[in-house]
N, C-alpha and C positions, 0 to 999 in steps of 0.2 A: 100118619101114626105108626110105622113100625120103628120111631124114630124115639117117640115117645115111651111104648113096649120096651126098648130097648134102654131106656134111662129111668124104666121104674123096677126090670132088674136087677139094673147097677146098684139103685137106690137100693133094694131088699139085699144084697150081697152084701153091702157094707153096712149098716143096717146089723146084719148077720153077726159080719167079722169082728163090728165098732161092740158089741154085745160081749163080746169076750174081753173086753181092752180091760176092764173093768179085774180082770187078773194076766193080762201079756202087757195092755197096752198097744196103742196102734202106733207107737214111733219107735223108734232107734235110741230114744231119748231117756231118761229119769223117772219123768214125771208118769201120775196116775192117769189115765182116761176115760172113756164115756162121755167126756165135754167137760171136765170136773179137770179143775186145778190144782197141781199138788207144791204150795206152796216151799216144802224143801227141795223141788226141785233145781239138785247143782247142775254146773257145765260140764261135758265128758265129751269136750271135743268143741269145735266154732259150732256156730250156732245153723242151721238150715234154714235158708229162707228162702222161697219160692216165691215169685212172682211173676202176674202177668202180663209181661209186657214184649215187646219189638224192636228194630230200629234202632233207634239211639235213646230209646225211653232205659234201656241196664244202662248206659254210662250214666243217668241224673240220676239212678236211683245209685248207681257206682258211687256216688262224691256222696250222698249221703252216708252209707254204710264205711268207709273209707273217716266218713269226718267221726264215724258214732268210734269204729275201733281206737283212732288216736288219743279218743277222750273217754275210752271207757278198758282199752286194752282186751274188751273183747271179740275173738274173728268172727266174721261171718264166710259161711258158707252162697255163694247168692247160686240160685236157676232161674233161666228167665225161659219162658217160652209162650205164644199166644196161642200159638192153636189147640184145639181140646186138652188145655190145660187142667179143667174141671175133670175129663174123663183120664187125668192123670195122678189126678189128687186120690180117684177113685182107685187104682191101681196100686195107687200106696197106698191107701187104710188095709186093701185084702194083703198087700205084703205084709203089714204091720209094722210099716217102715214111712210112717204119716213124715212130712218135715214139720218144726218145730213152731216158723209161720208161714202165713201164705199172704200174699199181698192180692190180692182181685176184688172184683165190682161187687159192690152192696150190694148189687140183686141176688147175690150165692147165700145170703147171710141166713136165710131159713133152710133150704137146697141143705145146709152146712151144717145146720142145730139140728134138724130133722132126722142128720144119719149120725151125731154123736159126732163128729172128727172132730168139733171144735171148742174150744172154756167160755165157760160162761167168766163176762167182765164184772168185780167190784170198780163200779165207775168208780167213786169214794177212795179207795187205793191206790187210781192212776197220779203219780202225778202232772199235772198240767190241766186235766180235765175239766175243770172251771173255767180254764181261758181257750177253753172251745163252742162252738158256736152251738147254740141249742137247736138249730135244724140239722149241724152235722152229726148230730149224736144219736136222732129220728132214725139215720139209716141204721141202726147199729144195736138196736135193740128190736125182741121179736114181738107177738100177739102179749105174752102180758107182761111185757116191757121191764125185761128184761135185758142184761146188755149181751150181747155176745161179740163183739169186735168194739175196734177202740177205732173211728174216720179218724182218713187221712189226707182226704182228698177234695175238694165237692165241686158239681158245676149246676147249670142250668143252661140247657137251648136257646142259644138267640136266634136273631136271621139276620146271617149275610144278603147283601143282596148288589149285584152290580151297579155302583153309581156312575159310569161311563154309557152304561145301557140308557138307565132312567134320563139323566139328558138328555143321550140322542133321538129318545121318545118323549121330551118331558113331559115325565113322573113321574107324580109324589110318591117318597117310602110309603104302604100299607098301615093304613088304622083299624081295619075290619076283612077277614074273610072276604066278602065281598071286592074288596081293594086288591088282599092278593088271588083271586083267580082274574082280577083286571089286566095287572102289572103279568103275570103269568099270560095269562095269552098274550097282551103286545108283545113279548119275550120273544113269543115261537112263532107266530103270525112275521113280525115286523120288522122282520131284520134289522137287530140292531149292531152285529159286529159289523155290518155293512160289505158282505163280500157276496150281496148279490147268492147267495143261498140261505134255504132252508132247512137250514143244519140247528138253530137255537131252539131251544124248551125249555119252560119258562122257570119248572122246581125241580130239584134234583131229591130225591126217595132212595133212600135207602130201602127196595121191599123186599129183600130176602128173606125167606127161613129162616136164616141159617141164625142161633142163640136168640133167634126172637126179632130181628130187625124189624119187621113191617110192622109187629105192634108195639113194640117199643116207640116206634115212627107216631104213629097212631093215635097215641096213648092223648099226646096234649089236646089234641081234637075230642077224640073221645071229655077229657075233664073239663075242655073247655064249651061244652057243649049244655054244661053239667049232669051228665052220665057219670060211671063210675064202673069200673067191672064187677065191686063187689059188695055188702049191707051187711053191717055188723044183724045177727037175730040174735044178739046173745047168747051169754056165759063161753066165751069163745066159737062161737059156732055163726056162717059164713051163707049166705045165697048171692048167688051173681044176678048181674043185675047186668050183664050188656044188651040184651033186647029191650031196653026201653023204650020208647018215643026219642027222647035225648039220643041215645045213642043213633039210633037207628039213622035223625038227622044228619049225626057227624060222619056214622061211614056211609052216609049219599054222597054227601059232598068231595069225604076223600076219594070215591072213589070216581066222581068223573071228574076229577083231573085226569084220571087215565082213558079212561070210558068214552066222555063226551067232551070233554073240553080240551083233553089226547096234550095236555101243557108239562108231561113227564119225562124224562129220559127215555127211552126205547127202554131200554137196557133194564132198565126196574127193578123190575123183579124177579130179576138173578146177580143185582145187587145188595153189597155188602157197604160200609161204610168207606171200607180202602179207596172200590172204584166207585162210587157215589164222590168222593173226596174230588178223583179226579174227571168227574163227566164239571166239575164247580171250577176246577185247577183251569180247564184247559180249554173255557170256552164253550162246551157243552147249553151248561144250564145259567142263567143267572139269580136264583132263591134259592138257599140252601139254611135249612134249620140242621144248626147244629152248635156244638159246643163252643166251648172259647177257647178247648186246645187246640182248634182250627187256623186260631191267626199266627202260632207259628209256623205251622204247613205251609198256609197259604201265601204269609209276608216273605216266602222262602223261592215262591216261583214268581211270574212279570203282571201277575193277579194283583200287585203291591200296592197300596196307591189306587185302586180301579172298584174297590169294595168299599160300600159302609155295614155297621154293625146298628141293627135297631132291636129293640125289646118284640119278642112275638108279638102280633095282631092279637087282639082279644075276641074270642066266639062271642059267639048269642049269650052265654052265661058269665063267663070271666075268663080271668089272663092266664088261669095255669098254663106252666109248661112244667115238661120231663127236667124232675133234676135226679142228677147221680150224688153217686161217692164209690169213692177208692175206699176200702177197709184193709184193715191190720185184722186179719183174725191169728189167735193164740189156738196150736195144732193140741186134738189130745196128747195127751204121754210127751207132749216138750218137755223142752230143759224154761219153763214156767218163771224163774226170777229174772233169766237174762231174755227172755224174751219179753218178758214184761219193759224191760230198759230198757228198748232197742225200741220196742211202740213209743217206752215215755219220750223216748229223743226226737223220731220221724215226728212228734208232734212239735218241737219247740219251732221258735220263731225262726232259731237258726238253721234247722233242716228244714223247715217249711215253704224256705225261703232258697236254698240248696235248690227244692225238687222243682224251682220254679226257674233259674237263672243258670241255676249249672251250664246244665245245657241250651241253645238260643235255640238249635231247633227241637225243641221236644219240652214239654209243659209239663210231669208228675203228677206235680200239684196243682189241678185245674184252677181251681180256686182255693185261697188256704182258710183252713176246718180254726185255726186260727184265731180269734177275732182282736190279738195286736196285729196282726197282719193286713196291710190296705195293700192290695194290688193295683192301683194305681199308682202309690208309693213305690212299690216294688217295680214297674215297668215307668218309670217316670213318667209320670200324667200321662199315661196312653189315657183316654176317653174310655178307651172297646173297654180297658178292664174295669175300669168303672161303671159302667153296663151293665159289663156281665154278671157283678158283684153286686147291683141292684136288682135286677132281674132273677137272679139265685133269692137275696131275700123275699123278692118283695110276690114273686111269680112262681116262686119252684116250688112242683109238688115231685116226693116221689109216688115207686111204681109201689105195686103190696110188696116188695121183699121179704120182710117179715110172716108172710104165710110159710106156712111147711115145703115146700117148694114151687114157688115159686117162678121156676126156671121154666117147670115142666105147664105152667099155666101160661105163660106168653107165650110157651110152642106151639099150642092148641089154639091162643088165639091168632095166632101167627100164623100159621097153616091155614086159620080158616079163611081173613083176609087175604094172604097171595091168594088162596082160588079164586075169593069172591070178583075181586077185582079181573086177576085172569081169565075168567071168564064173564066179565060185566055181568053179573048174577042179579039177584035180588036178595036187597042187603038186611031184608025182615026177616026174611030165611036162614040165609047165613049167619043173619044172629040169633035166630029161633035156637038154629043146629049149636051155634058154640054154646052159649048158654047151658042148653044141657049136656054140656061134655065138659061144660068148668065147674057145672054143681056134681056130676057125678066125682070129679077128679077131687073137689072136697070133702068128697063123706071119705074117698079113697087115703088123704091124708087124717082124715081125721077132726077137719072143720066144718065139713057140710051142717045145714044141719037139716033134722031128721024129716 
């Protein structure tokens, strides 16, 4: 909870700082601040563009930026970082030196919007907006239905499974939660790699509290049970619902993977996606719920050709699956006209395809938001990508990105889930406590029911 207190203080600092933006601006650009766009803002130097990314992704973004500069003559000064991206934005806001554009997870929308550091988007004024999928635009609007970002990339989790392990143990891909457990147990206990050692596990789980990973991962099972984090109480107010009977069922099933069945990699509760990727890549685990961006990562290793991709099995109520997006945020006080031009270019078929193929080792456009671009066609009829696109359209379900500070709410959920699984405690009690915390946070954010 110390981390959560620090986040609240940081948000309060930014809110106070950006209240003064109406006079001084929160950026070095010439536009107006406080979340309002200045259509007359003109460029005075290159566009400052911050991107949450690392490894090979900066090269892919640079390919798009270079194409934009060649087409428009507008220069771009990029900054890339993966660690503490939002903390650095907070510091930039406090210094009245926000970038013109930030490219970040859609889950940050409510956080940024409540701090007043992003501009509202007039969707009708965005060239090419009608060519984007309706589902991708869902990641870009707040609770009132106003848009505060332009979608750039989308995805939904699929299930990667070691096909050679299935063959050796004479198993079929899972269709239900029970099947997932059955296969996970077999992968853990029946030596699927044939090395004579008890060193394999059924399921790869990013169970760290960092960036709320364990809650992010668990949300698929929460939704598939028929439960949700919140319900509307009307008039823009919400009530937490994570202690419903369905949520308890999902959490008990999830906890059993760790505590009863013991089919999850031992380091899971400290692992982010980076470590969890390695667990699957190196043969520690045999199944992994993850996004299609993992295809490029896995295909670079000896794992290529040894795994299959299937749609996540349905739960007791439905087959909803975690969907995510990467959005383009026009920052308060930035160079509005030039920023808008870059956003419009980044959603063109040309830029979308560059984001998918410019750097073979990374896919910054996981699934295209432009409806005229087909993943299967771009990847030369690789049916994994068609499956990923189908899963996104039919099963994809976004987190509550448009809550005033979803990151704080998800962090509270993550802290509770991680502690529950670490102690193998009582799911009902843990969820009752979490429900109380979430309701308190909703009230703090001004959207909790009285």
